[in-house]
PASEBA-1860 file (N, C-alpha, C; in nm, 3 decimals):
! residues 169
1> MRLFPLLL> 15.093/9.929/10.278/15.091/10.038/10.179/14.909/10.026/10.107 ~ 14.872/9.872/10.076/14.766/9.846/10.010/14.650/9.927/10.116 ~ 14.663/9.943/10.232/14.567/9.944/10.345/14.533/10.067/10.314 ~ 14.650/10.184/10.293/14.617/10.332/10.306/14.504/10.374/10.211 ~ 14.478/10.338/10.080/14.336/10.346/9.999/14.205/10.308/10.078 ~ 14.216/10.214/10.148/14.103/10.188/10.188/14.085/10.263/10.304 ~ 14.174/10.270/10.394/14.140/10.389/10.491/14.096/10.521/10.464 ~ 14.128/10.563/10.388/14.112/10.700/10.322/13.971/10.689/10.236
9> ILLLAAPA> 13.941/10.583/10.203/13.791/10.591/10.152/13.696/10.588/10.279 ~ 13.735/10.487/10.366/13.631/10.499/10.495/13.643/10.614/10.560 ~ 13.766/10.693/10.576/13.762/10.835/10.626/13.682/10.932/10.578 ~ 13.676/10.918/10.457/13.615/11.021/10.380/13.455/10.985/10.360 ~ 13.397/10.856/10.379/13.261/10.817/10.367/13.200/10.852/10.522 ~ 13.319/10.840/10.602/13.214/10.866/10.765/13.183/11.011/10.731 ~ 13.228/11.127/10.714/13.135/11.269/10.708/13.034/11.277/10.598 ~ 13.038/11.184/10.504/12.897/11.190/10.408/12.765/11.124/10.502
17> QAQFGPPI> 12.817/11.019/10.563/12.660/10.967/10.675/12.638/11.098/10.767 ~ 12.753/11.150/10.851/12.711/11.250/10.920/12.616/11.374/10.888 ~ 12.656/11.395/10.733/12.596/11.505/10.660/12.445/11.457/10.630 ~ 12.423/11.374/10.592/12.276/11.330/10.590/12.202/11.275/10.676 ~ 12.244/11.239/10.807/12.208/11.172/10.936/12.160/11.044/10.930 ~ 12.093/10.979/11.001/12.063/10.858/10.992/11.955/10.825/10.909 ~ 11.940/10.673/10.836/11.837/10.687/10.737/11.677/10.676/10.788 ~ 11.618/10.705/10.702/11.453/10.727/10.771/11.411/10.603/10.734
25> PDEVVTWT> 11.318/10.574/10.827/11.237/10.427/10.827/11.142/10.395/10.700 ~ 11.119/10.314/10.660/11.016/10.288/10.560/10.915/10.318/10.597 ~ 10.853/10.297/10.730/10.734/10.335/10.768/10.755/10.416/10.897 ~ 10.724/10.534/10.899/10.709/10.603/11.004/10.600/10.634/11.095 ~ 10.489/10.576/10.984/10.351/10.582/11.047/10.273/10.430/11.021 ~ 10.187/10.353/11.113/10.121/10.231/11.064/9.991/10.274/11.055 ~ 9.923/10.273/10.967/9.781/10.322/10.966/9.679/10.197/10.963 ~ 9.564/10.202/11.034/9.454/10.119/11.011/9.317/10.154/10.992
33> ATVRPPST> 9.260/10.095/10.913/9.110/10.137/10.865/9.023/10.054/10.924 ~ 8.933/10.126/11.002/8.805/10.070/11.069/8.700/10.147/11.032 ~ 8.580/10.071/11.063/8.438/10.143/11.060/8.368/10.144/11.229 ~ 8.345/10.264/11.279/8.318/10.280/11.398/8.169/10.378/11.433 ~ 8.105/10.305/11.506/7.953/10.379/11.548/8.019/10.533/11.618 ~ 7.926/10.607/11.629/7.966/10.752/11.666/7.939/10.750/11.811 ~ 7.896/10.645/11.885/7.884/10.644/12.034/8.003/10.639/12.099 ~ 8.124/10.598/12.048/8.243/10.587/12.108/8.343/10.559/12.012
41> AEEMTDTF> 8.443/10.614/12.046/8.580/10.620/11.962/8.638/10.483/11.956 ~ 8.634/10.400/12.063/8.690/10.277/12.088/8.614/10.148/12.040 ~ 8.493/10.154/12.046/8.379/10.055/12.030/8.414/10.032/11.877 ~ 8.388/9.899/11.813/8.405/9.875/11.681/8.300/9.765/11.637 ~ 8.228/9.789/11.522/8.169/9.696/11.473/8.143/9.724/11.328 ~ 8.096/9.632/11.253/8.082/9.655/11.077/7.922/9.649/11.040 ~ 7.824/9.645/11.123/7.716/9.643/11.093/7.620/9.767/11.141 ~ 7.531/9.805/11.047/7.482/9.950/11.084/7.353/9.905/11.030
49> WPGERAYI> 7.239/9.938/11.089/7.090/9.953/11.036/7.074/10.065/10.947 ~ 6.966/10.073/10.870/6.913/10.196/10.794/6.897/10.303/10.861 ~ 6.944/10.414/10.851/6.906/10.546/10.917/7.037/10.560/11.038 ~ 7.128/10.458/11.053/7.257/10.473/11.154/7.380/10.550/11.068 ~ 7.468/10.613/11.145/7.575/10.663/11.139/7.678/10.603/11.151 ~ 7.789/10.615/11.093/7.916/10.540/11.107/8.048/10.640/11.067 ~ 8.149/10.604/11.141/8.282/10.685/11.105/8.361/10.591/11.049 ~ 8.386/10.618/10.917/8.533/10.568/10.859/8.663/10.638/10.905
57> TLTGEILD> 8.739/10.535/10.974/8.831/10.584/11.071/8.979/10.544/11.030 ~ 9.060/10.619/11.032/9.210/10.588/11.005/9.282/10.616/11.131 ~ 9.342/10.518/11.218/9.424/10.533/11.315/9.550/10.521/11.260 ~ 9.662/10.622/11.305/9.819/10.608/11.266/9.870/10.586/11.408 ~ 9.957/10.497/11.427/10.095/10.479/11.551/10.171/10.548/11.493 ~ 10.217/10.670/11.546/10.349/10.722/11.497/10.439/10.695/11.567 ~ 10.588/10.663/11.490/10.718/10.638/11.559/10.745/10.736/11.664 ~ 10.817/10.696/11.776/10.868/10.815/11.861/10.961/10.898/11.778
65> GWRVYALD> 10.941/11.060/11.808/11.038/11.134/11.725/10.984/11.160/11.634 ~ 10.874/11.128/11.576/10.788/11.195/11.445/10.677/11.233/11.469 ~ 10.621/11.322/11.388/10.492/11.386/11.402/10.424/11.393/11.269 ~ 10.269/11.382/11.270/10.229/11.375/11.128/10.125/11.522/11.137 ~ 10.115/11.614/11.032/10.059/11.724/11.011/9.902/11.677/11.031 ~ 9.834/11.786/11.093/9.680/11.790/11.120/9.611/11.817/10.985 ~ 9.494/11.787/10.987/9.384/11.832/10.869/9.400/12.000/10.876 ~ 9.378/12.060/10.964/9.357/12.196/10.955/9.489/12.275/10.969
73> TPGGYPAQ> 9.604/12.225/10.952/9.749/12.287/10.990/9.732/12.404/10.889 ~ 9.802/12.547/10.966/9.809/12.650/10.867/9.954/12.643/10.808 ~ 10.010/12.568/10.854/10.172/12.535/10.789/10.206/12.409/10.778 ~ 10.320/12.388/10.693/10.321/12.224/10.655/10.213/12.185/10.544 ~ 10.246/12.048/10.542/10.149/11.966/10.496/10.057/11.919/10.548 ~ 9.912/11.948/10.526/9.809/11.902/10.621/9.748/11.809/10.556 ~ 9.703/11.689/10.635/9.654/11.575/10.606/9.513/11.606/10.548 ~ 9.488/11.504/10.455/9.377/11.519/10.385/9.303/11.399/10.374
81> LTLAALPE> 9.190/11.376/10.387/9.105/11.236/10.400/9.016/11.220/10.276 ~ 9.011/11.156/10.139/8.911/11.156/10.031/8.853/11.025/10.041 ~ 8.725/11.008/10.032/8.646/10.897/10.017/8.616/10.905/9.852 ~ 8.640/10.768/9.777/8.568/10.753/9.656/8.436/10.751/9.680 ~ 8.381/10.760/9.536/8.222/10.760/9.542/8.158/10.652/9.618 ~ 8.079/10.671/9.732/8.010/10.589/9.817/7.913/10.498/9.763 ~ 7.890/10.378/9.796/7.836/10.268/9.754/7.691/10.311/9.766 ~ 7.582/10.246/9.702/7.476/10.248/9.707/7.414/10.267/9.840
89> GLVRYSVP> 7.322/10.366/9.919/7.257/10.348/10.061/7.391/10.437/10.172 ~ 7.456/10.460/10.102/7.569/10.585/10.202/7.568/10.671/10.183 ~ 7.568/10.757/10.251/7.588/10.926/10.221/7.703/10.992/10.324 ~ 7.732/11.101/10.283/7.871/11.152/10.402/7.749/11.251/10.460 ~ 7.776/11.255/10.578/7.701/11.360/10.650/7.778/11.445/10.765 ~ 7.934/11.470/10.728/8.003/11.539/10.793/8.138/11.541/10.730 ~ 8.204/11.656/10.754/8.362/11.697/10.677/8.459/11.602/10.779 ~ 8.588/11.567/10.703/8.641/11.484/10.794/8.685/11.577/10.937
97> GEAEPHDG> 8.717/11.486/11.023/8.741/11.530/11.184/8.876/11.449/11.202 ~ 8.912/11.493/11.340/9.033/11.422/11.353/9.044/11.469/11.531 ~ 9.131/11.378/11.591/9.142/11.367/11.748/9.223/11.510/11.758 ~ 9.219/11.553/11.890/9.255/11.699/11.899/9.424/11.707/11.879 ~ 9.467/11.783/11.768/9.611/11.777/11.755/9.695/11.888/11.839 ~ 9.825/11.902/11.826/9.906/11.968/11.922/9.955/12.085/11.841 ~ 9.964/12.194/11.888/10.006/12.316/11.834/10.168/12.346/11.843 ~ 10.219/12.364/11.733/10.388/12.383/11.711/10.403/12.486/11.614
105> HDTVLDEA> 10.561/12.534/11.637/10.591/12.668/11.550/10.751/12.607/11.483 ~ 10.742/12.654/11.375/10.854/12.617/11.292/10.963/12.718/11.285 ~ 11.057/12.736/11.371/11.152/12.839/11.367/11.217/12.833/11.249 ~ 11.229/12.762/11.175/11.336/12.766/11.045/11.219/12.849/10.946 ~ 11.094/12.811/10.942/11.003/12.862/10.855/10.927/13.003/10.901 ~ 10.923/12.991/11.044/10.877/13.092/11.116/10.703/13.104/11.091 ~ 10.679/12.966/11.098/10.529/12.943/11.082/10.438/12.835/11.187 ~ 10.331/12.851/11.231/10.254/12.775/11.310/10.222/12.676/11.245
113> YRYHEGRA> 10.194/12.555/11.305/10.148/12.421/11.252/10.070/12.364/11.390 ~ 9.985/12.251/11.350/9.948/12.166/11.413/9.941/12.019/11.366 ~ 9.976/11.951/11.469/10.052/11.775/11.431/9.997/11.704/11.520 ~ 10.026/11.568/11.485/9.988/11.452/11.597/10.113/11.384/11.620 ~ 10.133/11.345/11.747/10.258/11.263/11.773/10.193/11.124/11.852 ~ 10.268/11.024/11.837/10.215/10.887/11.907/10.111/10.829/11.840 ~ 10.007/10.899/11.825/9.888/10.818/11.788/9.807/10.968/11.700 ~ 9.749/10.911/11.553/9.679/11.008/11.502/9.533/10.971/11.460
121> RIWQGVQV> 9.434/11.014/11.479/9.290/10.937/11.433/9.222/11.030/11.362 ~ 9.184/11.025/11.247/9.099/11.097/11.137/9.004/11.006/11.059 ~ 8.880/11.089/11.094/8.761/11.017/11.044/8.679/11.097/10.948 ~ 8.608/11.029/10.869/8.479/11.109/10.801/8.376/11.019/10.828 ~ 8.240/11.117/10.860/8.123/11.030/10.887/8.043/11.020/10.767 ~ 7.958/10.904/10.790/7.895/10.813/10.653/7.755/10.782/10.753 ~ 7.636/10.802/10.648/7.502/10.767/10.710/7.434/10.666/10.625 ~ 7.385/10.560/10.689/7.334/10.465/10.613/7.173/10.471/10.568
129> SAEAPPGL> 7.123/10.540/10.465/6.995/10.588/10.437/6.865/10.480/10.484 ~ 6.786/10.552/10.514/6.669/10.477/10.553/6.615/10.379/10.445 ~ 6.633/10.408/10.303/6.579/10.314/10.205/6.707/10.215/10.144 ~ 6.826/10.214/10.242/6.943/10.117/10.161/6.912/9.986/10.197 ~ 6.929/9.914/10.069/6.901/9.748/10.095/7.036/9.687/10.174 ~ 6.965/9.585/10.245/7.114/9.521/10.305/7.206/9.446/10.236 ~ 7.332/9.433/10.297/7.437/9.374/10.235/7.539/9.431/10.254 ~ 7.668/9.395/10.203/7.785/9.447/10.209/7.831/9.556/10.120
137> RVVTGTLR> 7.876/9.670/10.224/7.935/9.786/10.108/8.086/9.779/10.144 ~ 8.155/9.813/10.039/8.281/9.842/10.044/8.331/10.009/10.006 ~ 8.368/10.068/10.114/8.414/10.190/10.107/8.572/10.206/10.068 ~ 8.602/10.290/9.976/8.751/10.301/9.964/8.788/10.442/9.957 ~ 8.913/10.476/9.977/8.957/10.602/9.987/9.089/10.624/9.992 ~ 9.146/10.759/10.035/9.277/10.786/10.010/9.285/10.881/10.116 ~ 9.449/10.853/10.195/9.467/10.941/10.292/9.619/10.983/10.266 ~ 9.608/11.140/10.239/9.734/11.191/10.175/9.784/11.256/10.319
145> YAACNDEV> 9.904/11.225/10.359/9.970/11.258/10.492/10.115/11.276/10.499 ~ 10.167/11.389/10.550/10.321/11.417/10.553/10.374/11.353/10.711 ~ 10.486/11.317/10.753/10.564/11.337/10.865/10.680/11.361/10.889 ~ 10.710/11.435/10.967/10.840/11.505/11.025/10.916/11.463/11.153 ~ 11.022/11.488/11.169/11.072/11.477/11.276/11.143/11.643/11.285 ~ 11.244/11.628/11.399/11.325/11.761/11.409/11.424/11.791/11.273 ~ 11.459/11.686/11.240/11.584/11.705/11.139/11.502/11.681/10.976 ~ 11.401/11.625/10.934/11.394/11.578/10.804/11.183/11.571/10.803
153> CIPPRDLP> 11.189/11.624/10.707/11.011/11.537/10.654/11.035/11.468/10.531 ~ 10.944/11.375/10.562/10.938/11.296/10.411/10.803/11.363/10.328 ~ 10.836/11.333/10.189/10.726/11.375/10.139/10.601/11.325/10.132 ~ 10.508/11.415/10.121/10.347/11.360/10.133/10.330/11.211/10.070 ~ 10.268/11.123/10.142/10.247/11.001/10.095/10.084/10.952/10.088 ~ 10.056/10.915/9.975/9.914/10.858/9.963/9.882/10.726/9.988 ~ 9.800/10.726/10.088/9.785/10.571/10.150/9.612/10.516/10.126 ~ 9.604/10.421/10.032/9.490/10.397/9.981/9.415/10.308/10.101
161> FEVRLIVA> 9.279/10.304/10.102/9.257/10.228/10.219/9.114/10.165/10.151 ~ 9.057/10.061/10.234/8.925/10.001/10.210/8.892/9.946/10.325 ~ 8.750/9.955/10.375/8.662/9.931/10.508/8.545/9.860/10.436 ~ 8.498/9.759/10.521/8.362/9.690/10.470/8.272/9.715/10.569 ~ 8.171/9.758/10.521/8.045/9.808/10.617/7.911/9.742/10.580 ~ 7.858/9.629/10.665/7.718/9.599/10.620/7.624/9.619/10.665 ~ 7.502/9.648/10.601/7.413/9.736/10.625/7.280/9.604/10.664 ~ 7.246/9.601/10.775/7.136/9.500/10.819/7.029/9.480/10.787
169> E> 6.985/9.361/10.774/6.845/9.356/10.757/6.752/9.385/10.885
END
């Protein structure tokens, strides 16, 4: 007889799990921030000469079944890359860019959206001014992004980041 209340509780709890679905992982995207030269997206260096350009690049490894909205998505929550005030000798030379996103359509909201799956790469171009004194520069910023799967979206998250760039002598 004492077993009956326990069984009743377990039976009532089972539909609650099904109603809310599986738990959302803590991190659906793992981001890394790097500095890259414009010559190739895969080559990495942290040293640049005055007059050279560099990309502050954030690369996100996205869990299977999840997607991250693109910078220019017409629907959803577009990603947003913001650099803090740049240190002495660095200037922005481009608007934020990204690897080519996919096109999708949300059937519930009946709207188009652009997204990344598997891997997202978002960058901001900076240039070392011709008069920049040599030495270490620390660039900080924030990436705001939202991720979804076919059942749920996580609210937009702000990811602070920091990269180090050395101006050569």
